[in-house]
C-alpha positions in Angstrom: 40.3 48.2 43.2 37.1 50.1 43.9 37.0 53.7 45.1 35.4 52.7 48.4 38.2 50.2 49.1 40.8 52.8 48.3 39.1 55.3 50.6 39.0 52.8 53.4 42.7 52.1 53.0 43.4 55.8 53.1 41.5 56.1 56.3 43.4 53.1 57.7 46.7 54.8 56.8 45.6 57.9 58.6 44.4 56.0 61.7 47.6 53.9 61.9 49.8 57.0 61.5 47.9 58.6 64.4 48.6 55.5 66.5 52.2 55.5 65.5 52.5 59.0 66.8 50.9 57.9 70.1 53.6 55.1 70.3 56.3 57.8 69.8 54.9 59.7 72.8 54.8 56.6 74.9 58.4 55.8 74.0 59.5 59.3 74.9 57.7 59.0 78.3 59.3 55.6 78.9 62.8 57.0 78.2 62.2 59.8 80.6 60.9 57.4 83.2 63.9 55.1 82.9 66.2 58.2 83.2 64.4 59.2 86.4 64.8 55.6 87.7 68.6 55.7 87.0 69.0 59.1 88.7 67.0 58.0 91.8 68.9 54.7 92.0 72.3 56.5 91.7 71.3 59.0 94.3 69.9 56.5 96.8 72.6 53.8 96.4 75.8 55.9 96.0 75.2 59.2 97.6 73.1 58.1 100.7 73.5 55.5 103.3 71.0 53.5 105.3 68.3 50.8 104.7 65.5 53.2 103.5 67.8 54.6 100.8 68.8 51.1 99.7 65.1 50.2 99.3 64.6 53.4 97.3 67.6 52.6 95.2 66.3 49.1 94.4 63.0 50.6 93.5 64.8 53.0 91.1 66.7 50.2 89.5 63.5 48.2 89.0 61.8 51.3 87.6 64.6 51.8 85.1 64.7 48.1 84.1 60.9 47.9 83.6 60.9 51.1 81.6 63.7 49.9 79.3 61.8 46.6 78.6 58.6 48.5 77.9 60.5 50.9 75.7 61.9 48.0 73.7 58.4 46.5 73.3 57.0 49.8 72.2 59.9 50.3 69.7 59.2 46.9 68.2 55.5 47.8 67.9 56.4 51.0 66.3 58.7 49.3 63.8 56.0 46.7 62.9 53.3 49.4 62.6 55.5 51.5 60.4 56.2 48.6 58.1 52.4 47.9 58.0 51.6 51.5 57.0 54.3 51.3 54.2 52.7 48.1 53.0 49.3 49.7 52.8 50.7 52.7 51.0 52.3 50.4 48.4 49.0 48.7 47.8 47.1 52.0 47.4 49.7 53.3 44.9 49.3 50.3 42.6 
Protein backbone atom coordinates (compact mmCIF):
# COMPACT_ATOMS: atom_id res chain seq x y z
CA UNK A 1 0.00 0.00 0.00
CA UNK A 2 1.46 3.35 -0.99
CA UNK A 3 1.64 6.33 1.34
CA UNK A 4 -0.62 8.37 -0.92
CA UNK A 5 -3.32 5.68 -0.86
CA UNK A 6 -3.12 5.46 2.91
CA UNK A 7 -3.46 9.25 3.20
CA UNK A 8 -6.47 9.20 0.91
CA UNK A 9 -8.08 6.51 3.03
CA UNK A 10 -7.45 8.51 6.19
CA UNK A 11 -9.10 11.53 4.57
CA UNK A 12 -12.02 9.33 3.58
CA UNK A 13 -12.38 8.11 7.16
CA UNK A 14 -12.37 11.71 8.39
CA UNK A 15 -14.95 12.77 5.80
CA UNK A 16 -17.29 9.85 6.45
CA UNK A 17 -17.03 10.38 10.22
CA UNK A 18 -18.10 13.99 9.68
CA UNK A 19 -21.07 12.80 7.61
CA UNK A 20 -22.00 10.26 10.29
CA UNK A 21 -22.09 13.10 12.82
CA UNK A 22 -24.44 14.97 10.46
CA UNK A 23 -26.69 11.91 10.32
CA UNK A 24 -26.78 11.85 14.13
CA UNK A 25 -27.99 15.44 14.13
CA UNK A 26 -30.66 14.66 11.54
CA UNK A 27 -31.82 11.68 13.60
CA UNK A 28 -32.05 13.83 16.73
CA UNK A 29 -34.07 16.46 14.84
CA UNK A 30 -36.40 13.83 13.39
CA UNK A 31 -37.04 12.35 16.84
CA UNK A 32 -37.89 15.82 18.14
CA UNK A 33 -40.18 16.43 15.15
CA UNK A 34 -42.00 13.13 15.68
CA UNK A 35 -42.46 13.96 19.36
CA UNK A 36 -43.95 17.32 18.44
CA UNK A 37 -46.28 15.57 15.98
CA UNK A 38 -47.48 13.18 18.69
CA UNK A 39 -48.09 16.03 21.14
CA UNK A 40 -49.99 18.09 18.56
CA UNK A 41 -52.06 15.06 17.54
CA UNK A 42 -52.93 14.22 21.15
CA UNK A 43 -53.80 17.82 21.93
CA UNK A 44 -55.98 18.26 18.84
CA UNK A 45 -57.73 14.88 18.83
CA UNK A 46 -58.27 14.23 22.54
CA UNK A 47 -58.36 17.60 24.27
CA UNK A 48 -60.20 19.71 21.68
CA UNK A 49 -63.35 19.23 19.64
CA UNK A 50 -64.41 20.44 16.23
CA UNK A 51 -63.47 19.90 12.63
CA UNK A 52 -60.44 22.27 12.54
CA UNK A 53 -58.89 20.42 15.49
CA UNK A 54 -59.47 17.06 13.82
CA UNK A 55 -57.62 18.29 10.75
CA UNK A 56 -54.76 19.56 12.92
CA UNK A 57 -54.73 16.19 14.71
CA UNK A 58 -54.50 14.27 11.45
CA UNK A 59 -51.66 16.53 10.32
CA UNK A 60 -49.90 15.80 13.64
CA UNK A 61 -50.31 12.04 13.13
CA UNK A 62 -48.97 12.29 9.57
CA UNK A 63 -46.02 14.40 10.77
CA UNK A 64 -45.18 11.86 13.45
CA UNK A 65 -45.47 8.90 11.07
CA UNK A 66 -43.33 10.51 8.35
CA UNK A 67 -40.71 11.54 10.91
CA UNK A 68 -40.50 8.00 12.28
CA UNK A 69 -40.06 6.55 8.78
CA UNK A 70 -37.32 9.08 7.95
CA UNK A 71 -35.69 8.37 11.31
CA UNK A 72 -35.61 4.65 10.47
CA UNK A 73 -34.05 5.37 7.07
CA UNK A 74 -31.49 7.69 8.66
CA UNK A 75 -30.69 5.04 11.27
CA UNK A 76 -30.10 2.47 8.53
CA UNK A 77 -27.83 4.91 6.68
CA UNK A 78 -25.92 5.57 9.90
CA UNK A 79 -25.50 1.84 10.55
CA UNK A 80 -24.22 1.17 7.03
CA UNK A 81 -21.94 4.21 7.09
CA UNK A 82 -20.44 3.18 10.41
CA UNK A 83 -19.79 -0.32 9.08
CA UNK A 84 -18.12 1.21 6.04
CA UNK A 85 -15.83 3.38 8.18
CA UNK A 86 -14.88 0.35 10.29
CA UNK A 87 -14.07 -1.56 7.10
CA UNK A 88 -11.80 1.23 5.89
CA UNK A 89 -10.09 1.40 9.29
CA UNK A 90 -9.37 -2.35 9.14
CA UNK A 91 -7.85 -1.93 5.67
CA UNK A 92 -5.66 0.97 6.80
CA UNK A 93 -4.43 -0.94 9.87
CA UNK A 94 -3.20 -3.89 7.79
